[in-house]
Every structure is written in C-alpha cells, then in structure tokens.
C-alpha positions in Angstrom: -15.7 -31.3 43.9 -14.0 -30.4 40.6 -10.7 -31.6 41.6 -12.0 -35.1 43.7 -14.5 -36.0 39.8 -11.2 -35.2 38.2 -9.2 -37.3 40.8 -11.9 -39.8 40.4 -11.2 -40.2 36.9 -7.5 -40.3 37.0 -7.7 -43.4 39.6 -10.6 -45.2 37.5 -8.4 -44.6 33.8 -5.1 -45.7 35.9 -6.8 -48.5 37.1 -8.6 -50.0 33.7 -5.8 -48.9 31.6 -4.3 -51.9 30.0 -8.8 -52.4 28.8 -8.6 -49.0 27.0 -9.8 -50.7 24.0 -12.3 -52.7 24.7 -14.0 -49.8 27.6 -14.3 -47.0 23.8 -15.9 -50.6 22.6 -18.0 -50.8 25.4 -18.7 -46.4 24.5 -19.7 -46.8 21.1 -22.2 -50.5 21.7 -23.5 -48.3 25.1 -24.2 -45.4 22.9 -25.8 -48.2 19.9 -28.1 -48.9 22.9 -28.9 -46.2 23.4 -29.6 -44.7 19.5 -31.9 -47.9 19.2 -34.3 -47.3 22.3 -34.8 -43.9 21.1 -35.6 -45.0 17.2 -37.9 -47.7 19.4 -39.6 -45.3 21.7 -39.2 -42.6 19.0 -41.5 -44.4 16.2 -44.3 -45.0 19.0 -44.8 -41.4 17.9 -45.7 -41.8 14.8 -48.1 -45.3 15.4 -49.9 -42.6 18.0 -50.4 -40.5 14.9 -52.0 -43.8 13.2 -54.1 -43.8 16.1 -55.5 -40.6 17.3 -55.4 -38.9 14.0 -56.7 -35.6 14.2 -55.0 -32.3 12.6 -53.6 -31.7 15.6 -52.3 -34.7 17.3 -50.5 -35.3 14.0 -48.9 -32.0 13.7 -48.1 -31.4 17.3 -46.5 -34.6 16.9 -44.7 -33.7 13.5 -41.6 -33.6 13.6 -40.9 -37.2 14.6 -43.0 -38.4 12.8 -42.0 -36.6 9.7 -38.6 -37.8 10.1 -39.8 -40.9 10.4 -41.6 -41.7 7.4 -39.4 -39.3 5.0 -36.9 -42.8 6.0 -39.3 -44.8 4.8 -40.1 -43.0 1.1 -36.4 -44.7 1.0 -37.7 -48.3 1.1 -39.4 -50.8 -1.0 -42.4 -50.6 1.1 -46.0 -48.0 2.2 -45.8 -47.8 6.3 -48.7 -49.5 8.1 -49.5 -49.7 11.5 -48.6 -53.3 11.7 -44.9 -52.3 9.8 -44.4 -49.5 12.4 -45.7 -52.1 15.2 -42.7 -54.9 13.8 -39.9 -52.3 13.6 -40.3 -51.0 17.3 -40.2 -54.7 18.7 -37.2 -55.1 16.0 -35.3 -52.0 17.3 -35.7 -53.4 20.9 -34.8 -57.5 19.6 -31.3 -55.4 18.2 -31.7 -53.6 21.4 -30.7 -56.9 23.4 -28.9 -58.2 21.5 -26.3 -54.9 21.7 -26.9 -55.0 25.4 -26.1 -58.9 25.9 -22.4 -58.0 24.2 -21.7 -55.3 25.9 -22.8 -56.6 29.4 -20.3 -59.8 28.0 -17.7 -57.7 27.2 -17.8 -56.1 30.4 -18.0 -59.2 32.7 -14.9 -60.7 30.1 -12.9 -57.2 31.7 -14.5 -57.8 35.0 -13.0 -61.3 35.6 -9.5 -60.7 33.4 -8.9 -57.5 35.7 -9.6 -60.0 39.0 -7.4 -62.2 37.4 -5.0 -61.0 36.1 -4.8 -57.6 39.4 -4.8 -60.8 41.6 -2.1 -62.8 40.2 0.1 -59.3 39.4 -0.1 -59.2 43.2 1.0 -62.4 44.3 3.5 -62.6 41.9 5.3 -58.7 43.7 4.5 -59.6 46.8 6.6 -63.4 46.5 8.8 -60.8 44.8 8.9 -58.2 47.5 11.9 -58.0 49.8 12.1 -59.3 54.0 11.8 -56.0 54.8 8.6 -55.0 53.4 6.8 -58.0 54.6 8.5 -57.3 58.8 6.0 -54.0 58.2 3.1 -55.6 56.9 -0.2 -57.0 58.7 -1.3 -60.6 57.4 -4.4 -59.5 57.5 -4.6 -55.9 55.5 -2.9 -58.8 52.8 -4.9 -61.2 52.3 -7.8 -58.6 52.2 -6.6 -56.4 49.7 -5.8 -59.7 47.7 -9.3 -61.8 48.8 -11.4 -58.4 48.9 -10.6 -55.1 47.7 -9.4 -56.3 44.2 -13.1 -58.2 43.3 -14.3 -54.5 44.4 -12.2 -53.2 42.9 -13.3 -55.1 39.6 -17.0 -54.2 39.8 -16.4 -50.2 39.7 -15.9 -51.5 36.0 -19.6 -52.8 36.0 -20.9 -49.3 37.8 -18.9 -47.6 34.9 -20.7 -49.0 31.8 -24.1 -48.1 33.9 -23.2 -44.6 34.2 -21.8 -44.7 30.4 -25.3 -46.0 29.0 -27.7 -43.8 31.1 -25.5 -40.9 30.3 -26.1 -41.6 26.9 -30.1 -42.8 27.4 -30.2 -39.4 28.8 -28.8 -37.8 25.6 -30.9 -39.8 23.3 -34.0 -39.1 24.7 -33.3 -35.3 25.4 -33.1 -34.9 21.9 -36.3 -36.8 20.9 -38.1 -35.1 23.8 -36.9 -31.2 22.3 -37.5 -32.7 19.3 -41.6 -32.5 20.3 -42.2 -30.0 23.5 -38.3 -28.8 23.5 -40.0 -25.9 26.7 -40.6 -29.0 28.6 -37.7 -31.4 27.5 -35.8 -27.9 28.9 -37.5 -27.6 32.4 -37.2 -31.1 32.5 -33.6 -31.6 31.9 -33.0 -28.3 34.7 -35.3 -30.3 37.3 -33.1 -33.0 36.4 -29.7 -31.1 36.7 -31.3 -29.0 40.2 -31.7 -33.1 41.6 -27.8 -33.7 40.6 -26.5 -30.8 42.6 -29.0 -31.7 45.5 -28.0 -34.7 46.2 -24.1 -34.0 44.8 -23.3 -33.7 48.7 -24.1 -37.1 49.6 -21.5 -38.4 46.8 -18.6 -36.9 49.4 -20.3 -39.0 52.6 -20.8 -42.3 50.3 -17.3 -41.8 49.5 -16.4 -41.1 53.5 -18.0 -44.4 53.8 -16.8 -46.4 51.1 -13.1 -45.5 52.9 -14.4 -46.2 56.5 -15.9 -49.6 55.2 -12.4 -50.8 53.7 -10.2 -49.7 56.1 -12.6 -51.4 59.0 -12.8 -54.5 56.6 -9.3 -55.2 56.2 -8.9 -54.4 60.4 -11.8 -56.3 60.8 -10.0 -59.8 58.8 -6.9 -58.9 60.9 -8.4 -59.3 64.1 -9.3 -63.1 62.5 -6.9 -64.5 60.9 -4.6 -63.0 64.2 -6.7 -64.7 66.7 -7.5 -67.6 64.9 -4.2 -68.8 63.9 -3.2 -68.4 67.3 -6.7 -69.8 69.1 -4.7 -72.3 70.9 -2.7 -69.1 73.0 -6.6 -67.5 73.5 -7.8 -70.7 74.5 -4.9 -71.3 76.9 -5.5 -68.0 78.3 -9.3 -68.2 78.8 -10.3 -64.6 77.2 -12.3 -66.4 74.1 -14.6 -63.7 76.3 -13.0 -60.2 75.6 -11.5 -61.6 71.9 -15.4 -62.6 71.1 -16.4 -59.7 72.8 -13.3 -56.9 70.9 -14.4 -58.9 67.0 -18.8 -58.4 67.9 -17.2 -54.4 68.8 -15.2 -55.0 64.5 -18.6 -56.0 63.4 -21.0 -53.9 64.9 -19.1 -50.9 63.2 -19.3 -52.7 60.2 -22.7 -53.5 60.8 -23.1 -49.2 61.6 -21.2 -48.4 57.9 -23.3 -50.9 56.3 -26.6 -49.5 57.4 -25.8 -46.1 56.8 -24.5 -47.1 53.2 -27.4 -49.2 52.9 -29.7 -45.9 53.6 -28.0 -43.7 50.9 -28.5 -46.6 48.6 -31.9 -46.7 48.5 -32.5 -43.2 49.1 -30.9 -43.3 45.4 -32.8 -45.9 44.6 -36.6 -44.4 45.5 -36.2 -40.4 45.3 -36.1 -40.6 41.3 -39.7 -41.6 40.8 -41.2 -39.6 43.0 -39.4 -36.8 41.3 -40.0 -37.5 38.2 -44.1 -37.6 38.8 -43.8 -34.5 41.0 -42.4 -32.4 38.2 -44.5 -34.5 35.5 -47.6 -34.0 37.6 -46.6 -29.9 37.8 -45.7 -29.9 33.7 -49.8 -31.6 33.5 -51.6 -28.8 35.8 -50.1 -25.4 34.6 -50.6 -27.3 30.6 -53.8 -28.7 30.9 -55.7 -25.5 31.4 -53.5 -24.0 29.0 -55.7 -23.4 25.1 -53.2 -24.8 23.1 -52.8 -28.4 25.8 -53.2 -31.2 23.7 -53.0 -34.9 24.9 -50.8 -36.7 22.2 -48.0 -34.0 23.2 -48.1 -34.5 26.3 -48.6 -38.1 26.1 -44.9 -38.4 24.0 -43.5 -36.0 26.0 -44.7 -37.7 29.8 -43.1 -41.3 28.0 -39.9 -39.5 27.1 -39.2 -37.4 30.0 -40.1 -40.3 32.2 -37.1 -42.4 30.4 -34.7 -39.7 31.2 -35.5 -39.8 34.8 -35.2 -42.9 35.0 -31.5 -43.0 33.7 -30.5 -39.8 35.4 -31.6 -41.9 38.4 -29.6 -44.9 37.3 -26.2 -42.8 37.0 -27.1 -41.1 40.3 -27.3 -45.1 42.1 -23.9 -45.7 39.9 -22.4 -42.6 40.9 -22.9 -42.8 44.5 -21.3 -47.1 44.1 -18.4 -45.6 42.5 -17.6 -43.0 44.8 -18.1 -45.6 47.7 -16.0 -48.8 45.7 -13.3 -46.0 44.8 -11.7 -46.0 48.1 -10.3 -49.8 47.3 -9.0 -48.5 43.7 -7.4 -45.9 45.4 -5.6 -47.4 48.1 -4.6 -50.7 45.3 -2.7 -48.2 43.2 -0.8 -46.9 46.3 0.0 -51.2 47.3 1.0 -51.7 44.1 3.4 -48.4 43.6 4.4 -49.5 47.4 5.4 -53.3 46.6 6.6 -52.6 44.0 9.7 -50.4 45.7 10.0 -52.7 47.9 11.0 -55.2 44.9 13.8 -57.4 45.9 17.0 -57.0 43.4 18.0 -60.1 41.8 21.8 -59.2 42.6 24.0 -61.3 39.5 24.2 -63.6 37.7 27.1 -65.6 39.0 25.4 -68.9 40.0 26.4 -69.7 43.9 30.1 -71.3 44.4 32.0 -72.7 47.7 34.9 -73.4 47.8 37.2 -71.0 50.7 35.3 -69.0 53.1 32.2 -67.0 53.7 32.7 -63.5 54.8 31.5 -60.9 57.3 33.7 -57.4 56.0 32.6 -54.2 58.3 29.3 -55.4 58.5 26.7 -52.7 59.7 23.0 -53.2 59.8 20.1 -51.2 62.0 16.3 -51.4 61.4 16.0 -47.4 62.2 18.8 -45.1 62.2 19.0 -44.0 65.8 19.9 -47.4 66.8 22.2 -49.2 64.8 22.1 -53.4 65.3 25.9 -54.1 63.7 28.6 -52.2 63.6 32.3 -53.4 61.5 30.6 -57.1 62.4 33.7 -58.8 60.5 33.9 -63.0 60.4 34.9 -65.8 58.8 33.6 -69.3 58.2 35.6 -71.5 56.8 33.9 -74.3 54.2 32.9 -77.3 56.1 33.5 -75.6 60.1 30.9 -75.8 62.1 30.3 -72.8 63.6 27.7 -71.8 66.6 26.6 -68.6 67.2 25.9 -66.9 70.4 25.1 -63.9 72.3 22.8 -62.1 74.5 18.6 -61.7 73.8 18.3 -59.2 71.1 22.2 -59.4 70.2 21.3 -59.8 66.6 22.0 -63.6 66.2 18.8 -64.1 64.1 19.3 -60.7 61.6 22.7 -62.3 60.8 21.0 -65.6 60.0 18.9 -63.1 57.7 21.8 -61.0 56.4 23.2 -64.6 55.5 20.3 -65.7 53.9 20.3 -62.5 52.5 16.9 -61.3 53.4 18.0 -58.2 54.7 20.8 -56.5 53.1 23.8 -54.3 54.6 23.8 -51.3 55.4 27.6 -50.7 55.0 30.0 -53.4 54.9 29.5 -56.4 52.2 29.2 -59.8 52.9 31.8 -62.3 50.1 32.0 -65.9 49.2 35.1 -66.4 48.3 36.4 -62.9 48.1 33.2 -61.8 45.5 30.6 -60.1 46.8 27.9 -61.6 47.4 25.9 -59.8 45.0 27.9 -61.2 42.2 25.7 -64.1 42.8 22.3 -64.9 41.6 19.6 -64.5 44.7 17.6 -67.8 43.2 21.1 -69.6 43.1 22.1 -68.2 46.6 19.4 -69.2 48.6 18.8 -72.8 46.6 22.4 -73.3 48.1 22.1 -71.8 51.6 19.4 -74.6 53.6 17.5 -72.7 56.8 15.7 -74.1 59.3 13.8 -71.5 62.0 13.2 -71.9 65.6 9.6 -71.8 64.1 9.1 -74.1 61.3 7.1 -73.5 58.9 4.6 -76.5 57.4 1.7 -76.6 55.5 -1.9 -78.3 55.9 -1.0 -80.6 53.1 0.9 -84.4 53.7 4.3 -84.9 55.2 5.3 -86.0 51.8 4.6 -82.6 49.6 5.7 -80.5 53.3 9.4 -82.5 52.3 9.5 -81.8 49.0 7.9 -78.4 48.8 7.4 -77.3 45.3 10.5 -78.9 44.6 9.2 -80.6 41.5 12.3 -83.6 40.8 11.9 -85.0 44.2 11.0 -88.6 43.8 9.5 -90.8 46.6 13.3 -92.2 47.2 14.6 -88.9 47.9 12.1 -88.1 50.4 12.6 -91.3 52.2 16.4 -90.5 51.9 16.5 -86.8 53.6 13.8 -87.8 56.7 16.6 -90.4 57.0 18.7 -88.6 57.1 17.0 -85.8 59.6 15.8 -89.2 62.1 12.2 -88.8 61.7 11.6 -91.8 58.9 10.8 -94.3 61.3 8.2 -91.3 62.7 6.7 -90.7 59.4 6.6 -94.7 59.1 4.7 -94.9 62.3 1.7 -92.2 61.0 -1.3 -93.9 60.0 -0.9 -93.0 56.5 3.1 -92.7 56.6 3.8 -89.9 54.1 0.5 -89.4 52.8 -0.6 -88.0 56.5 -1.9 -84.1 56.7 0.0 -83.0 59.2 -2.4 -80.0 60.4 -2.5 -76.0 59.4 1.4 -75.4 60.4 1.8 -79.0 61.4 -0.6 -79.0 64.1 -1.1 -82.3 64.7 2.5 -83.1 65.1 5.0 -82.2 68.4 7.2 -79.5 67.8 10.0 -82.0 67.6 8.8 -83.5 64.5 7.8 -80.4 62.8 11.4 -79.7 63.4 13.2 -82.8 62.0 10.8 -82.8 59.0 11.3 -78.9 58.4 15.1 -80.4 58.6 14.7 -83.7 56.4 13.0 -80.5 54.0 16.3 -78.9 53.8 18.5 -82.0 54.0 16.3 -83.2 50.6 17.6 -80.3 48.5 21.8 -81.3 50.0 22.4 -77.6 50.5 26.1 -76.1 50.7 25.7 -74.5 54.0 23.5 -75.5 56.0 21.4 -72.3 59.1 20.2 -73.8 62.2 18.2 -70.7 64.1 17.5 -71.4 67.4 16.6 -74.4 65.9 16.3 -76.8 68.8 15.3 -74.1 71.8 11.9 -75.0 72.0 12.9 -78.7 71.7 12.6 -81.4 74.4 15.8 -83.1 75.2 15.5 -86.0 72.9 14.5 -84.2 70.1 17.6 -82.1 70.0 19.8 -85.0 70.7 18.5 -86.6 67.7 19.4 -82.6 65.6 22.1 -82.6 67.2 23.3 -86.3 65.6 21.9 -85.2 62.6 24.9 -81.5 62.7 27.3 -84.4 63.7 26.9 -86.9 60.8 26.5 -83.6 58.1 30.2 -82.6 59.5 32.5 -82.0 56.8 29.9 -82.8 54.0 28.3 -79.4 55.2 28.7 -75.9 56.2 26.5 -75.5 59.3 25.8 -72.5 61.2 23.9 -73.3 64.1 22.6 -70.2 65.9 21.6 -70.9 69.2 20.4 -70.5 73.2 21.3 -74.0 74.5 25.0 -74.5 75.3 24.9 -78.1 74.2 23.8 -77.6 71.3 26.8 -75.8 70.0 29.3 -78.0 72.8 30.3 -80.2 69.7 31.5 -77.4 67.0 34.6 -76.3 65.1 34.4 -72.9 67.0 32.3 -70.5 68.8 31.1 -66.4 67.8 29.9 -64.8 70.6 27.5 -61.5 69.2 27.5 -58.8 71.7 27.4 -54.7 71.7 27.0 -55.1 67.3 30.3 -56.8 67.1 32.1 -60.5 67.8 33.5 -60.0 71.3 35.2 -64.0 71.6 35.5 -66.6 69.5 37.6 -69.7 69.3 36.9 -73.3 70.3 34.3 -74.8 72.9 37.0 -76.2 75.4 39.4 -73.0 75.0 36.0 -70.7 75.9 35.6 -72.8 78.5 38.5 -72.7 80.9 38.6 -68.5 80.2 36.5 -67.3 83.5 36.1 -63.9 81.4 34.4 -65.5 79.1 30.5 -65.5 77.8 30.3 -69.1 76.9 31.8 -70.0 80.4 29.1 -67.5 82.2 26.5 -69.4 80.8 28.0 -72.7 81.2 28.1 -72.5 84.9 25.0 -71.0 85.0 23.3 -73.6 83.1 24.7 -75.9 85.1 23.9 -74.0 88.7 20.0 -74.6 87.4 
C-alpha cells in the first residue's frame, strides 16, 4: 500500500510538475479556506454561550469562547451576539471568495494542462519517425489525444478536493479537541478505522480504472477501424458480425462502469450513516453520565459531523484518483515512447541535386531475423526516369520509404552527389522529393485545399497550373463547385483515378526535383493509367522520376529498369534490352501479361 501510494505521488508530481507553484498556491488557499471555516464555526460556540448562559455551559465551552473574547479585547468595540452573527456571516462570505479563487486557479491549471499537453503530444507525434507509426494503433493514439489527456487533467480537481478535505479535517479536529479531547480522539480513531477498512477498495478502483482505460482504447480502435472501412464491411455483408463485436465492447464497458459506479456510490453514502452511528454511540454513553453537558455535546456534534463529512469527501476523491491515475501513468509512458522515436532532423545542408542519387551497400530489416535488403547498390542520374519492379514482398515500397528517409538503413548509406543523406536537412529533403503513394490520401475538404495541402504560398493560379500538369483540370472544372467541391472523407466522392491525379497535382504544385510514384497506377483503369503515363512523359528531363510498379506498361517507356529481388538488384537495363533476354524477370512478366 505504501509503495503504491508513493508511486502514485511520483506520477502526479511528474504529471503536474510545470504547475508546482500554482499548486502550492492552491494548498495555501485551501488552508486559508479551512481556517476561515474553522473560525466561522468556532465563533458559533461562544454565540451559543450568549443564548445558553448557564455557568456549566459557559465553563464547558470556555476554551474556545475565552479565546474569541480575549481576541476581541484588542478591538475598539464590545462583543455582542449581533456582532458575533455579523462576524460568522463575514467569515463564510470571505471563505466563499477564497474557494472561488481556489476553484478558478484549479480550472485554469486543468485547462492549460490539457491544451498544452495535447499540443505537446501532437507535436511529438508529428515529429516521430515513420517506424513508430507502423507499430501503433490509430484508435489508441486518438483515445490518448482526445480522452486520456482530458481525464488526466481532471485529476487536479480531485487532488484539490483531497487537499481541502485534509486541511478541513485538521482545522476542525483542533477545534473539536478544544471542546472535548476525548470525544474527538474517539472520532479520529473511528475515522481512521473506516479509512483502513476501505483502503482495499482503493486497489479495486485502480484496477477498474486501468481496465476502463485499456477497454476504451480498444473500443476506439474498433470504431475507427470499422467506420473507416465501412465500404469493405458492407461489401462483405458482415454488418451483423461487426455490430455484435461492437456491442460486446460496449457491454464490457458498461459492466466496468457499473462496478465503478457502485464503488463511487458506496464511498458517497457510507460516511453519513457511520458518522450518525458514532454520534449515537457517544450520545448514549455520555447521556447517563453525571457530568453530561448538552452545550458541550452540541458543539462537539457540529465539529465531529464536519470532520466525518470531510473524511468522506477525501475518501471519495482518493477513489476517483485511483480510478483515473492509470491514464496519467500511460500518458507519461506514451510521452517517453514518442520521445524515444523522435525523428532526427539531420544536417543543415539544403537539398541540392546536380549529379546522381545512390544506394551504397544498403542493408535494412524490419526484424533482426529476416533482413529485407543486404548490400543494395544502384545509382540514379539526374533527369533520368527509372522503373523499379520485382516480386511482391521484394521491398519496393520499403525502398521508396528509404528514398524519403522515412526509414533509415541498418547498414550502408544513401548519398546525393556523393554526400551522405544525413548531412542534408530532413525538411528540405522531403520538400524536394515528391511522393505519390498507391493509396492516395485526401482531406475531407475542397479539391483546391487538397492540392495546396498546407502550402500557404500557393495561389489559385499555381493550383490550376498543377492540375493541368496532372491532367485533372478539365475534370475539376466539370465538378459542381469546381476547385471548391468537397472531396469527401479520404476522397470518397471521387474515383480512384481522380484521387490519384489530384494527389499528383499536389506533388507537382511543389515543383519537386525528384518524383516517386509508388504503385501509383496499380489500381487504376486504363484511361487513368494512360493519363499518368502521359504526365511522366511530359516531365521527362525536367524531373528525376522513380516509378515503382507492378504494371509493366507503366515502366515500358522509362530510361532504365531495376529488378529488385532477394534484397538486391538482380537485373538492370533499358526496357527494350531486357525484353530481348528470355531469362529476364521483365521478359517473363511481359510474356505472362501478354498471355492474359
């Protein structure tokens, strides 16, 4: 229990360390609030003495009453019941102001923490390497950004409640000791026993909170995955199976939420009957005593009841902290993970391509047991049009990722005009290499915005020019809103060929020095493929083009073809030369396609 408590304190300290001075201020305000409440309630006791003016009562309540009266001796006015009432009201009004400030600062810390942490995590995510994203679940990342950070921020509210409750317990215990040390001691002992009784449930709350966090991530992943793949779900008519699985997630969440709700309810309702039980026991044991005093008992009753209220509040807040702290723990682990995968920006040299781009004895593997490349070596000359072909799984797309420096070789190096790729600024490198993937990515925004794609210096004329180069301008002009037509989620309102050419226009608008087409025509109809081949021909000599393709027709007109197989370049040459060699992979694939 002690180690769990210390670990939780360590997690909370690391989570909110940027706000330590504000949290100290919260503690001071919490203490001030408790003192004001204590003084306000304490002032009620001498007020009772005015109305219950028998000697026994005043004697019993004398400690607090005399302290208050002695304090007022220094003031230039006489203490009266009316003045006492005014003081009590003023104290509670002042306490309300302090509580407002305390809550306002707490809200400010929480909202600032949530906003800053989301911005920090998003920034770290965008600066993480591509290798990191290949190992993550999109739903988990979404849940972390949209739910986990907010839940962690709300921990501060519960911490503030615990601080307030603890300080109130201390202040009211001191007051109660002044009235009746024996009853107060029994009350604190009883309250401590209740805390010990309930501490095992705190571990249960922590376990439930951890389960709810992980289940929430898996549920988000399931929803994101299947909604984004709704077309496939419908095409295979598996809606009922998906619904059943989704309902399973919801039922698990419901069950955990119900258990957590029961625990919360138990903490909420347990304090009052236990405090009444204690007070009833004290009353029965004291009533028949010869020195029983109603005034003392009434004063003690008020103070002890407040102590139990604040103990219950602290207990409930501790339960909520235990429930939520799994989110804070995972968030700290996630921040460390994305920091470990931070993408190196490389050198400071701007991208400049004058002669050739080379792979020099490049090795790469996704796991140490199965290397994908071993000693991969080839050159690409400036202005050349190169085709890379090979069997499925030979690493063609991985080669494109290495070109883009999305992945780094495990051995060997990439060079540009003889200089290692790491000497060049990574941002400059990617700004000068255009990449068109097999699966085009479009925003759920207008066609024009998709072509600009955050390049703010592109004007409408440049966008139209890029569309013309990609042979998509006429199609866009035929759309209802032309360049202002919304493409839909991932371009769902457009055909595959239209999406691909809009993506190509996006790349051409940036005037890259190198253009990589990674299976860009593999899923297109003949007309769309023909248009992209036409774009390639028109760019000949202006841009260095690397075409990765399964379709042999896409690479037939290129300057040179590289056959990638077994982690190496097994063939190299002009298309027409390779077609004359019966042993060539290109020849065999051409023969097979002609037979179909």
